[in-house]
C-alpha positions in Angstrom: -44.0 82.6 31.7 -41.3 84.3 33.4 -41.4 88.2 33.6 -39.4 91.1 34.9 -41.9 92.6 37.2 -42.9 90.9 40.6 -45.9 88.5 40.5 -49.2 89.8 41.3 -50.7 88.2 44.5 -54.1 88.7 46.0 -54.9 88.5 49.5 -58.4 87.1 50.6 -60.2 89.2 53.1 -61.8 86.1 55.1 -58.7 83.8 55.6 -55.8 86.2 54.7 -53.7 84.0 52.9 -52.3 84.7 49.5 -53.5 83.1 46.5 -51.3 82.8 43.3 -53.1 83.4 40.0 -50.9 80.9 38.7 -52.1 78.2 41.1 -55.7 79.5 41.0 -56.5 81.2 37.5 -60.1 82.3 38.6 -58.5 84.2 41.7 -57.0 86.8 39.0 -60.6 88.0 38.1 -62.4 87.7 41.5 -64.4 84.5 41.6 -63.4 81.3 43.3 -66.0 78.9 44.4 -68.9 76.6 43.6 -72.5 76.9 42.8 -73.9 76.3 46.2 -77.5 76.2 45.1 -77.5 75.5 41.4 -75.8 72.3 41.5 -78.2 70.4 43.7 -81.2 72.1 42.1 -79.8 70.8 38.6 -79.1 67.4 40.2 -82.8 67.2 41.4 -84.3 68.5 38.4 -82.5 66.1 36.1 -83.2 63.1 38.5 -86.9 63.6 38.7 -86.9 64.3 34.8 -85.6 60.6 34.6 -88.4 59.3 36.3 -90.8 61.6 34.0 -89.2 60.0 31.0 -90.8 56.5 32.3 -93.9 57.7 30.9 -93.6 57.0 27.0 -93.8 54.9 24.0 -91.0 52.3 24.9 -92.1 48.7 25.6 -89.0 47.0 27.0 -87.7 47.1 30.5 -84.3 47.8 29.7 -85.1 51.5 29.2 -87.0 51.5 32.4 -84.1 50.1 34.4 -81.6 52.4 33.1 -83.8 55.5 33.7 -84.6 54.3 37.2 -80.9 53.6 38.0 -79.7 56.7 36.6 -82.4 58.9 38.5 -81.8 57.0 41.8 -77.9 57.7 41.3 -78.3 61.2 40.8 -80.8 61.9 43.5 -78.3 59.7 45.8 -75.5 61.8 44.7 -77.4 65.2 45.7 -78.4 63.6 48.9 -74.6 62.6 49.7 -73.4 66.0 48.7 -75.8 67.8 50.8 -75.3 65.6 53.6 -71.3 65.9 53.3 -71.7 69.9 53.0 -73.9 69.8 56.2 -71.6 67.9 58.3 -68.2 69.0 57.0 -67.2 71.2 60.0 -68.5 68.8 62.7 -65.7 66.5 62.4 
C-alpha cells in the first residue's frame, strides 16, 4: 500500500545490504533464518519413528514397505541437507 512517508528499510550488520520489509516480511520484526538444529533433529526423530512403527499388529507387507520407504526417504533427505550445508562454501 502506498504511503506518504518514506519506506522503512533495515540494514543488516553482517552483510551491510538493505532489506525491504515488503520483500521479506520477517525482516520487519527482526528474525530471518532457518532452524539449523531443529529441522535435522525432527527429520531424524520422525525417520526413526517410522522404523519403530514396524513393530505392531499389522500382518501385511504393504504397510512395512511404506514405513521403510518413508523412513529411508526422510533420513536420506536429512543426510543430503547436512551434506549440502557442509559443502556449500567449498564450491
